[in-house]
N, CA, C and O atoms as CSV, one atom per row, in Angstrom:
chain,resi,resn,atom,element,x,y,z
A,1,MET,N,N,-73.301,43.518,-83.878
A,1,MET,CA,C,-73.135,44.274,-82.665
A,1,MET,C,C,-72.370,45.552,-82.988
A,1,MET,O,O,-71.434,45.541,-83.787
A,2,VAL,N,N,-72.772,46.640,-82.366
A,2,VAL,CA,C,-72.114,47.921,-82.548
A,2,VAL,C,C,-70.762,47.888,-81.852
A,2,VAL,O,O,-70.646,47.389,-80.733
A,3,LYS,N,N,-69.725,48.426,-82.525
A,3,LYS,CA,C,-68.391,48.461,-81.948
A,3,LYS,C,C,-68.421,49.180,-80.602
A,3,LYS,O,O,-68.970,50.276,-80.483
A,4,GLY,N,N,-67.830,48.554,-79.596
A,4,GLY,CA,C,-67.798,49.152,-78.269
A,4,GLY,C,C,-68.981,48.765,-77.397
A,4,GLY,O,O,-68.993,49.086,-76.209
A,5,MET,N,N,-69.979,48.082,-77.955
A,5,MET,CA,C,-71.149,47.681,-77.174
A,5,MET,C,C,-70.971,46.239,-76.719
A,5,MET,O,O,-70.710,45.356,-77.536
A,6,SER,N,N,-71.109,45.999,-75.429
A,6,SER,CA,C,-70.999,44.639,-74.912
A,6,SER,C,C,-72.380,43.998,-74.891
A,6,SER,O,O,-73.398,44.672,-75.053
A,7,ASP,N,N,-72.396,42.687,-74.688
A,7,ASP,CA,C,-73.662,41.968,-74.586
A,7,ASP,C,C,-74.497,42.480,-73.418
A,7,ASP,O,O,-75.724,42.404,-73.464
A,8,HIS,N,N,-73.856,42.999,-72.372
A,8,HIS,CA,C,-74.561,43.496,-71.203
A,8,HIS,C,C,-75.334,44.785,-71.490
A,8,HIS,O,O,-76.254,45.139,-70.752
A,9,ASP,N,N,-74.963,45.474,-72.552
A,9,ASP,CA,C,-75.641,46.720,-72.907
A,9,ASP,C,C,-76.946,46.475,-73.647
A,9,ASP,O,O,-77.711,47.415,-73.863
A,10,LYS,N,N,-77.220,45.243,-74.039
A,10,LYS,CA,C,-78.370,44.965,-74.884
A,10,LYS,C,C,-79.675,44.763,-74.128
A,10,LYS,O,O,-80.747,44.999,-74.686
A,11,VAL,N,N,-79.612,44.332,-72.869
A,11,VAL,CA,C,-80.833,44.146,-72.083
A,11,VAL,C,C,-80.653,44.774,-70.714
A,11,VAL,O,O,-79.538,44.896,-70.207
A,12,GLU,N,N,-81.769,45.169,-70.129
A,12,GLU,CA,C,-81.709,45.769,-68.806
A,12,GLU,C,C,-82.875,45.253,-67.984
A,12,GLU,O,O,-84.006,45.196,-68.466
A,13,LEU,N,N,-82.602,44.877,-66.746
A,13,LEU,CA,C,-83.632,44.418,-65.824
A,13,LEU,C,C,-84.450,45.618,-65.381
A,13,LEU,O,O,-83.902,46.584,-64.849
A,14,ILE,N,N,-85.774,45.563,-65.599
A,14,ILE,CA,C,-86.615,46.691,-65.183
A,14,ILE,C,C,-87.539,46.348,-64.026
A,14,ILE,O,O,-88.055,47.245,-63.359
A,15,ALA,N,N,-87.755,45.043,-63.776
A,15,ALA,CA,C,-88.620,44.665,-62.660
A,15,ALA,C,C,-88.340,43.233,-62.231
A,15,ALA,O,O,-88.037,42.369,-63.054
A,16,ALA,N,N,-88.449,42.995,-60.919
A,16,ALA,CA,C,-88.279,41.651,-60.371
A,16,ALA,C,C,-89.067,41.562,-59.070
A,16,ALA,O,O,-89.114,42.521,-58.298
A,17,ALA,N,N,-89.681,40.420,-58.833
A,17,ALA,CA,C,-90.453,40.252,-57.603
A,17,ALA,C,C,-90.712,38.786,-57.323
A,17,ALA,O,O,-90.657,37.938,-58.213
A,18,GLN,N,N,-90.996,38.513,-56.057
A,18,GLN,CA,C,-91.556,37.233,-55.656
A,18,GLN,C,C,-92.981,37.540,-55.225
A,18,GLN,O,O,-93.200,38.379,-54.352
A,19,VAL,N,N,-93.939,36.872,-55.827
A,19,VAL,CA,C,-95.336,37.033,-55.442
A,19,VAL,C,C,-95.719,35.796,-54.635
A,19,VAL,O,O,-95.648,34.669,-55.126
A,20,GLN,N,N,-96.117,36.023,-53.413
A,20,GLN,CA,C,-96.431,34.940,-52.484
A,20,GLN,C,C,-97.938,34.873,-52.268
A,20,GLN,O,O,-98.561,35.866,-51.890
A,21,VAL,N,N,-98.521,33.701,-52.508
A,21,VAL,CA,C,-99.931,33.487,-52.217
A,21,VAL,C,C,-100.042,33.118,-50.751
A,21,VAL,O,O,-99.340,32.225,-50.276
A,22,ILE,N,N,-100.914,33.796,-50.040
A,22,ILE,CA,C,-101.082,33.548,-48.612
A,22,ILE,C,C,-102.151,32.484,-48.432
A,22,ILE,O,O,-103.305,32.688,-48.808
A,23,GLY,N,N,-101.774,31.359,-47.864
A,23,GLY,CA,C,-102.682,30.229,-47.683
A,23,GLY,C,C,-103.835,30.546,-46.740
A,23,GLY,O,O,-103.691,31.316,-45.791
A,24,GLY,N,N,-104.972,29.939,-47.019
A,24,GLY,CA,C,-106.142,30.078,-46.157
A,24,GLY,C,C,-106.921,31.354,-46.357
A,24,GLY,O,O,-107.931,31.568,-45.686
A,25,SER,N,N,-106.481,32.210,-47.261
A,25,SER,CA,C,-107.181,33.466,-47.488
A,25,SER,C,C,-107.234,33.740,-48.989
A,25,SER,O,O,-106.390,34.474,-49.503
A,26,PRO,N,N,-108.200,33.172,-49.700
A,26,PRO,CA,C,-108.269,33.384,-51.148
A,26,PRO,C,C,-108.243,34.871,-51.501
A,26,PRO,O,O,-108.936,35.687,-50.893
A,27,GLY,N,N,-107.449,35.188,-52.471
A,27,GLY,CA,C,-107.361,36.572,-52.912
A,27,GLY,C,C,-106.231,37.343,-52.283
A,27,GLY,O,O,-105.988,38.492,-52.651
A,28,SER,N,N,-105.521,36.731,-51.327
A,28,SER,CA,C,-104.439,37.430,-50.649
A,28,SER,C,C,-103.092,37.059,-51.251
A,28,SER,O,O,-102.736,35.883,-51.331
A,29,ILE,N,N,-102.353,38.069,-51.670
A,29,ILE,CA,C,-100.997,37.876,-52.177
A,29,ILE,C,C,-100.122,38.989,-51.616
A,29,ILE,O,O,-100.613,40.054,-51.242
A,30,THR,N,N,-98.815,38.727,-51.562
A,30,THR,CA,C,-97.871,39.746,-51.113
A,30,THR,C,C,-96.683,39.789,-52.059
A,30,THR,O,O,-96.359,38.803,-52.721
A,31,PHE,N,N,-96.042,40.948,-52.112
A,31,PHE,CA,C,-94.795,41.128,-52.838
A,31,PHE,C,C,-93.636,40.902,-51.874
A,31,PHE,O,O,-93.688,41.326,-50.719
A,32,SER,N,N,-92.610,40.243,-52.343
A,32,SER,CA,C,-91.342,40.168,-51.613
A,32,SER,C,C,-90.249,40.539,-52.595
A,32,SER,O,O,-90.343,40.208,-53.777
A,33,SER,N,N,-89.231,41.208,-52.135
A,33,SER,CA,C,-88.119,41.620,-52.984
A,33,SER,C,C,-88.615,42.345,-54.229
A,33,SER,O,O,-88.111,42.123,-55.330
A,34,ASN,N,N,-89.582,43.191,-54.050
A,34,ASN,CA,C,-90.194,43.894,-55.182
A,34,ASN,C,C,-89.282,44.999,-55.694
A,34,ASN,O,O,-88.743,45.792,-54.921
A,35,GLN,N,N,-89.120,45.035,-57.011
A,35,GLN,CA,C,-88.403,46.123,-57.678
A,35,GLN,C,C,-89.060,46.359,-59.027
A,35,GLN,O,O,-89.134,45.439,-59.842
A,36,GLY,N,N,-89.531,47.550,-59.277
A,36,GLY,CA,C,-90.041,47.900,-60.591
A,36,GLY,C,C,-91.513,47.633,-60.836
A,36,GLY,O,O,-92.031,47.956,-61.905
A,37,PHE,N,N,-92.201,47.041,-59.853
A,37,PHE,CA,C,-93.642,46.840,-59.974
A,37,PHE,C,C,-94.376,47.838,-59.088
A,37,PHE,O,O,-93.893,48.185,-58.010
A,38,ASP,N,N,-95.528,48.295,-59.531
A,38,ASP,CA,C,-96.351,49.217,-58.761
A,38,ASP,C,C,-97.347,48.447,-57.898
A,38,ASP,O,O,-97.424,48.674,-56.690
A,39,THR,N,N,-98.114,47.533,-58.511
A,39,THR,CA,C,-99.136,46.774,-57.795
A,39,THR,C,C,-99.237,45.358,-58.341
A,39,THR,O,O,-98.750,45.049,-59.429
A,40,ALA,N,N,-99.879,44.515,-57.557
A,40,ALA,CA,C,-100.221,43.158,-57.990
A,40,ALA,C,C,-101.575,42.819,-57.383
A,40,ALA,O,O,-101.875,43.206,-56.253
A,41,SER,N,N,-102.388,42.095,-58.142
A,41,SER,CA,C,-103.685,41.686,-57.616
A,41,SER,C,C,-104.028,40.300,-58.141
A,41,SER,O,O,-103.535,39.877,-59.187
A,42,ARG,N,N,-104.868,39.611,-57.410
A,42,ARG,CA,C,-105.347,38.288,-57.805
A,42,ARG,C,C,-106.765,38.456,-58.323
A,42,ARG,O,O,-107.642,38.926,-57.599
A,43,GLY,N,N,-106.994,38.068,-59.596
A,43,GLY,CA,C,-108.325,38.182,-60.187
A,43,GLY,C,C,-109.213,37.005,-59.848
A,43,GLY,O,O,-110.394,37.178,-59.545
A,44,SER,N,N,-108.653,35.809,-59.896
A,44,SER,CA,C,-109.344,34.565,-59.558
A,44,SER,C,C,-108.272,33.509,-59.333
A,44,SER,O,O,-107.082,33.818,-59.399
A,45,ALA,N,N,-108.671,32.269,-59.068
A,45,ALA,CA,C,-107.703,31.211,-58.798
A,45,ALA,C,C,-106.670,31.136,-59.930
A,45,ALA,O,O,-107.023,30.929,-61.090
A,46,GLY,N,N,-105.399,31.305,-59.580
A,46,GLY,CA,C,-104.312,31.170,-60.538
A,46,GLY,C,C,-104.139,32.316,-61.511
A,46,GLY,O,O,-103.319,32.213,-62.423
A,47,VAL,N,N,-104.876,33.407,-61.357
A,47,VAL,CA,C,-104.808,34.527,-62.304
A,47,VAL,C,C,-104.419,35.803,-61.544
A,47,VAL,O,O,-105.104,36.229,-60.615
A,48,TYR,N,N,-103.286,36.401,-61.975
A,48,TYR,CA,C,-102.741,37.575,-61.293
A,48,TYR,C,C,-102.406,38.663,-62.303
A,48,TYR,O,O,-101.897,38.376,-63.386
A,49,GLU,N,N,-102.689,39.899,-61.951
A,49,GLU,CA,C,-102.293,41.022,-62.795
A,49,GLU,C,C,-101.264,41.845,-62.034
A,49,GLU,O,O,-101.471,42.214,-60.878
A,50,LEU,N,N,-100.152,42.123,-62.705
A,50,LEU,CA,C,-99.093,42.936,-62.126
A,50,LEU,C,C,-98.925,44.191,-62.967
A,50,LEU,O,O,-98.972,44.137,-64.196
A,51,ARG,N,N,-98.730,45.312,-62.304
A,51,ARG,CA,C,-98.553,46.584,-62.998
A,51,ARG,C,C,-97.143,47.098,-62.732
A,51,ARG,O,O,-96.709,47.199,-61.585
A,52,LEU,N,N,-96.432,47.423,-63.820
A,52,LEU,CA,C,-95.078,47.975,-63.726
A,52,LEU,C,C,-95.116,49.424,-63.260
A,52,LEU,O,O,-96.140,50.096,-63.387
A,53,ASP,N,N,-94.002,49.901,-62.723
A,53,ASP,CA,C,-93.893,51.300,-62.293
A,53,ASP,C,C,-94.038,52.280,-63.455
A,53,ASP,O,O,-94.580,53.373,-63.295
A,54,HIS,N,N,-93.540,51.867,-64.637
A,54,HIS,CA,C,-93.546,52.742,-65.804
A,54,HIS,C,C,-93.988,51.961,-67.036
A,54,HIS,O,O,-93.896,50.734,-67.069
A,55,LYS,N,N,-94.472,52.683,-68.051
A,55,LYS,CA,C,-94.853,52.047,-69.310
A,55,LYS,C,C,-93.611,51.794,-70.167
A,55,LYS,O,O,-92.640,52.550,-70.137
A,56,HIS,N,N,-93.681,50.697,-70.936
A,56,HIS,CA,C,-92.584,50.303,-71.815
A,56,HIS,C,C,-93.159,49.793,-73.123
A,56,HIS,O,O,-94.294,49.318,-73.166
A,57,ASP,N,N,-92.377,49.890,-74.189
A,57,ASP,CA,C,-92.770,49.385,-75.498
A,57,ASP,C,C,-92.930,47.867,-75.424
A,57,ASP,O,O,-91.989,47.160,-75.063
A,58,ASP,N,N,-94.118,47.364,-75.765
A,58,ASP,CA,C,-94.382,45.928,-75.635
A,58,ASP,C,C,-93.456,45.065,-76.490
A,58,ASP,O,O,-93.216,43.907,-76.148
A,59,HIS,N,N,-92.935,45.596,-77.584
A,59,HIS,CA,C,-92.040,44.835,-78.462
A,59,HIS,C,C,-90.642,44.665,-77.885
A,59,HIS,O,O,-89.831,43.913,-78.426
A,60,LYS,N,N,-90.358,45.366,-76.781
A,60,LYS,CA,C,-89.015,45.318,-76.208
A,60,LYS,C,C,-88.966,44.612,-74.858
A,60,LYS,O,O,-87.917,44.596,-74.213
A,61,LEU,N,N,-90.087,44.024,-74.417
A,61,LEU,CA,C,-90.122,43.375,-73.110
A,61,LEU,C,C,-89.914,41.867,-73.222
A,61,LEU,O,O,-90.442,41.214,-74.122
A,62,VAL,N,N,-89.137,41.338,-72.293
A,62,VAL,CA,C,-88.929,39.898,-72.166
A,62,VAL,C,C,-89.287,39.538,-70.724
A,62,VAL,O,O,-88.738,40.105,-69.779
A,63,ILE,N,N,-90.215,38.587,-70.565
A,63,ILE,CA,C,-90.717,38.232,-69.240
A,63,ILE,C,C,-90.329,36.795,-68.920
A,63,ILE,O,O,-90.451,35.904,-69.760
A,64,HIS,N,N,-89.862,36.583,-67.697
A,64,HIS,CA,C,-89.567,35.232,-67.234
A,64,HIS,C,C,-90.305,35.017,-65.916
A,64,HIS,O,O,-90.152,35.801,-64.980
A,65,VAL,N,N,-91.102,33.956,-65.847
A,65,VAL,CA,C,-91.843,33.648,-64.627
A,65,VAL,C,C,-91.597,32.186,-64.267
A,65,VAL,O,O,-91.599,31.311,-65.133
A,66,THR,N,N,-91.384,31.934,-62.963
A,66,THR,CA,C,-91.086,30.603,-62.460
A,66,THR,C,C,-91.950,30.316,-61.238
A,66,THR,O,O,-92.035,31.135,-60.323
A,67,ARG,N,N,-92.587,29.157,-61.228
A,67,ARG,CA,C,-93.369,28.737,-60.063
A,67,ARG,C,C,-92.451,28.584,-58.859
A,67,ARG,O,O,-91.308,28.147,-58.994
A,68,LYS,N,N,-92.947,28.941,-57.697
A,68,LYS,CA,C,-92.242,28.671,-56.440
A,68,LYS,C,C,-93.102,27.665,-55.687
A,68,LYS,O,O,-93.789,28.003,-54.723
A,69,SER,N,N,-93.047,26.420,-56.152
A,69,SER,CA,C,-93.927,25.409,-55.606
A,69,SER,C,C,-93.337,24.034,-55.858
A,69,SER,O,O,-92.627,23.820,-56.840
A,70,ASN,N,N,-93.637,23.111,-54.966
A,70,ASN,CA,C,-93.224,21.722,-55.152
A,70,ASN,C,C,-94.193,20.966,-56.043
A,70,ASN,O,O,-93.877,19.869,-56.503
A,71,THR,N,N,-95.356,21.524,-56.295
A,71,THR,CA,C,-96.332,20.866,-57.145
A,71,THR,C,C,-96.001,21.139,-58.612
A,71,THR,O,O,-95.375,22.146,-58.944
A,72,THR,N,N,-96.424,20.238,-59.469
A,72,THR,CA,C,-96.157,20.395,-60.892
A,72,THR,C,C,-97.307,21.124,-61.565
A,72,THR,O,O,-98.414,21.203,-61.034
A,73,GLY,N,N,-97.025,21.642,-62.720
A,73,GLY,CA,C,-98.016,22.378,-63.493
A,73,GLY,C,C,-97.312,23.382,-64.383
A,73,GLY,O,O,-96.090,23.358,-64.525
A,74,GLN,N,N,-98.081,24.248,-64.969
A,74,GLN,CA,C,-97.521,25.256,-65.859
A,74,GLN,C,C,-97.834,26.640,-65.332
A,74,GLN,O,O,-98.790,26.846,-64.585
A,75,ILE,N,N,-96.998,27.589,-65.744
A,75,ILE,CA,C,-97.248,28.997,-65.431
A,75,ILE,C,C,-96.842,29.798,-66.652
A,75,ILE,O,O,-95.843,29.491,-67.301
A,76,GLN,N,N,-97.612,30.818,-66.961
A,76,GLN,CA,C,-97.319,31.634,-68.133
A,76,GLN,C,C,-97.548,33.100,-67.810
A,76,GLN,O,O,-98.324,33.444,-66.919
A,77,ALA,N,N,-96.863,33.949,-68.546
A,77,ALA,CA,C,-97.009,35.393,-68.389
A,77,ALA,C,C,-97.206,36.010,-69.754
A,77,ALA,O,O,-96.622,35.559,-70.739
A,78,GLU,N,N,-98.028,37.040,-69.812
A,78,GLU,CA,C,-98.247,37.745,-71.070
A,78,GLU,C,C,-98.417,39.226,-70.808
A,78,GLU,O,O,-98.801,39.648,-69.717
A,79,ILE,N,N,-98.123,39.998,-71.825
A,79,ILE,CA,C,-98.259,41.447,-71.769
A,79,ILE,C,C,-99.708,41.793,-72.101
A,79,ILE,O,O,-100.274,41.255,-73.053
A,80,LEU,N,N,-100.305,42.687,-71.320
A,80,LEU,CA,C,-101.668,43.133,-71.586
A,80,LEU,C,C,-101.620,44.430,-72.378
A,80,LEU,O,O,-101.217,45.467,-71.850
A,81,GLY,N,N,-102.023,44.380,-73.627
A,81,GLY,CA,C,-102.057,45.566,-74.469
A,81,GLY,C,C,-100.956,45.569,-75.514
A,81,GLY,O,O,-100.164,44.633,-75.620
A,82,VAL,N,N,-100.931,46.649,-76.282
A,82,VAL,CA,C,-99.907,46.858,-77.303
A,82,VAL,C,C,-99.391,48.287,-77.188
A,82,VAL,O,O,-100.055,49.156,-76.622
A,83,GLY,N,N,-98.201,48.518,-77.732
A,83,GLY,CA,C,-97.603,49.855,-77.646
A,83,GLY,C,C,-96.964,50.047,-76.284
A,83,GLY,O,O,-96.305,49.142,-75.773
A,84,ASP,N,N,-97.154,51.215,-75.694
A,84,ASP,CA,C,-96.623,51.491,-74.357
A,84,ASP,C,C,-97.535,50.836,-73.327
A,84,ASP,O,O,-98.693,51.227,-73.179
A,85,VAL,N,N,-97.012,49.841,-72.617
A,85,VAL,CA,C,-97.814,49.053,-71.684
A,85,VAL,C,C,-97.163,49.029,-70.308
A,85,VAL,O,O,-95.960,49.248,-70.167
A,86,ASP,N,N,-97.985,48.757,-69.297
A,86,ASP,CA,C,-97.467,48.593,-67.940
A,86,ASP,C,C,-98.146,47.452,-67.195
A,86,ASP,O,O,-97.941,47.307,-65.990
A,87,SER,N,N,-98.957,46.630,-67.885
A,87,SER,CA,C,-99.675,45.544,-67.223
A,87,SER,C,C,-99.282,44.182,-67.780
A,87,SER,O,O,-99.118,44.001,-68.986
A,88,LEU,N,N,-99.136,43.224,-66.851
A,88,LEU,CA,C,-98.802,41.854,-67.197
A,88,LEU,C,C,-99.828,40.929,-66.562
A,88,LEU,O,O,-100.351,41.219,-65.486
A,89,LEU,N,N,-100.113,39.826,-67.221
A,89,LEU,CA,C,-101.019,38.822,-66.698
A,89,LEU,C,C,-100.237,37.534,-66.503
A,89,LEU,O,O,-99.567,37.060,-67.421
A,90,VAL,N,N,-100.324,36.965,-65.296
A,90,VAL,CA,C,-99.682,35.690,-64.989
A,90,VAL,C,C,-100.786,34.695,-64.661
A,90,VAL,O,O,-101.680,34.986,-63.868
A,91,THR,N,N,-100.716,33.504,-65.284
A,91,THR,CA,C,-101.706,32.468,-65.041
A,91,THR,C,C,-100.988,31.165,-64.708
A,91,THR,O,O,-100.075,30.753,-65.424
A,92,ALA,N,N,-101.402,30.515,-63.615
A,92,ALA,CA,C,-100.814,29.246,-63.179
A,92,ALA,C,C,-101.861,28.141,-63.292
A,92,ALA,O,O,-103.030,28.335,-62.961
A,93,PHE,N,N,-101.410,26.967,-63.771
A,93,PHE,CA,C,-102.293,25.817,-63.965
A,93,PHE,C,C,-101.720,24.598,-63.254
A,93,PHE,O,O,-100.504,24.472,-63.112
A,94,ASP,N,N,-102.599,23.699,-62.808
A,94,ASP,CA,C,-102.131,22.415,-62.291
A,94,ASP,C,C,-101.920,21.461,-63.462
A,94,ASP,O,O,-102.108,21.858,-64.611
A,95,MET,N,N,-101.540,20.231,-63.202
A,95,MET,CA,C,-101.261,19.276,-64.270
A,95,MET,C,C,-102.496,18.949,-65.107
A,95,MET,O,O,-102.362,18.509,-66.249
A,96,GLY,N,N,-103.684,19.153,-64.567
A,96,GLY,CA,C,-104.919,18.906,-65.297
A,96,GLY,C,C,-105.360,20.095,-66.136
A,96,GLY,O,O,-106.396,20.038,-66.798
A,97,GLY,N,N,-104.571,21.184,-66.112
A,97,GLY,CA,C,-104.911,22.370,-66.891
A,97,GLY,C,C,-105.903,23.298,-66.216
A,97,GLY,O,O,-106.445,24.196,-66.860
A,98,ILE,N,N,-106.151,23.096,-64.926
A,98,ILE,CA,C,-107.094,23.938,-64.176
A,98,ILE,C,C,-106.319,25.055,-63.492
A,98,ILE,O,O,-105.316,24.785,-62.833
A,99,PRO,N,N,-106.765,26.324,-63.634
A,99,PRO,CA,C,-106.074,27.425,-62.949
A,99,PRO,C,C,-106.021,27.168,-61.441
A,99,PRO,O,O,-107.022,26.807,-60.822
A,100,THR,N,N,-104.836,27.361,-60.866
A,100,THR,CA,C,-104.643,27.109,-59.439
A,100,THR,C,C,-103.670,28.128,-58.856
A,100,THR,O,O,-102.712,28.527,-59.519
A,101,ASP,N,N,-103.912,28.541,-57.634
A,101,ASP,CA,C,-103.031,29.503,-56.988
A,101,ASP,C,C,-101.660,28.901,-56.729
A,101,ASP,O,O,-101.548,27.757,-56.289
A,102,THR,N,N,-100.630,29.668,-57.002
A,102,THR,CA,C,-99.260,29.278,-56.709
A,102,THR,C,C,-98.404,30.528,-56.560
A,102,THR,O,O,-98.641,31.536,-57.225
A,103,SER,N,N,-97.428,30.455,-55.699
A,103,SER,CA,C,-96.467,31.558,-55.564
A,103,SER,C,C,-95.483,31.472,-56.721
A,103,SER,O,O,-95.262,30.398,-57.281
A,104,PHE,N,N,-94.881,32.634,-57.081
A,104,PHE,CA,C,-93.969,32.637,-58.222
A,104,PHE,C,C,-92.971,33.770,-58.141
A,104,PHE,O,O,-93.147,34.740,-57.404
A,105,PHE,N,N,-91.902,33.613,-58.933
A,105,PHE,CA,C,-90.898,34.646,-59.145
A,105,PHE,C,C,-91.103,35.190,-60.548
A,105,PHE,O,O,-91.446,34.437,-61.459
A,106,ILE,N,N,-90.896,36.498,-60.734
A,106,ILE,CA,C,-91.044,37.089,-62.055
A,106,ILE,C,C,-89.965,38.142,-62.276
A,106,ILE,O,O,-89.650,38.927,-61.381
A,107,THR,N,N,-89.405,38.146,-63.478
A,107,THR,CA,C,-88.478,39.197,-63.889
A,107,THR,C,C,-88.938,39.735,-65.235
A,107,THR,O,O,-89.466,38.998,-66.068
A,108,VAL,N,N,-88.729,41.020,-65.432
A,108,VAL,CA,C,-89.061,41.674,-66.700
A,108,VAL,C,C,-87.808,42.408,-67.164
A,108,VAL,O,O,-87.212,43.194,-66.427
A,109,TRP,N,N,-87.432,42.127,-68.403
A,109,TRP,CA,C,-86.245,42.723,-69.020
A,109,TRP,C,C,-86.674,43.580,-70.199
A,109,TRP,O,O,-87.673,43.289,-70.857
A,110,ARG,N,N,-85.917,44.638,-70.464
A,110,ARG,CA,C,-86.160,45.475,-71.635
A,110,ARG,C,C,-84.972,45.356,-72.571
A,110,ARG,O,O,-83.825,45.534,-72.160
A,111,VAL,N,N,-85.250,45.054,-73.835
A,111,VAL,CA,C,-84.208,44.971,-74.850
A,111,VAL,C,C,-83.903,46.382,-75.309
A,111,VAL,O,O,-84.803,47.131,-75.689
A,112,ARG,N,N,-82.653,46.732,-75.272
A,112,ARG,CA,C,-82.244,48.069,-75.724
A,112,ARG,C,C,-81.963,48.016,-77.212
A,112,ARG,O,O,-81.454,47.019,-77.724
A,113,SER,N,N,-82.292,49.076,-77.893
A,113,SER,CA,C,-81.995,49.117,-79.342
A,113,SER,C,C,-81.154,50.320,-79.672
A,113,SER,O,O,-80.802,50.529,-80.833
């Protein structure tokens, strides 16, 4: 660690949101508490693309996504592209491994160097 640099100086929150799936209307999602994201869209059941406000170096991004659901299953997030990127893909699965719609929370952090 560089002298004078605290652990808090090493990462910075660049985006956070709650993405809510609206029941009874396939393809409908909303942002709540959105910060740092430009858009979000649903591609198909359980598959969502989120676009950040600005591009960032893909090697410096850390993404955390959490299901907001009482049902069990998995959820994953990945960066779309290499180099300066602004798109993320989130995919949610049920326990059988089938993509399924679910609401979620997501945060994106940038590692400072």
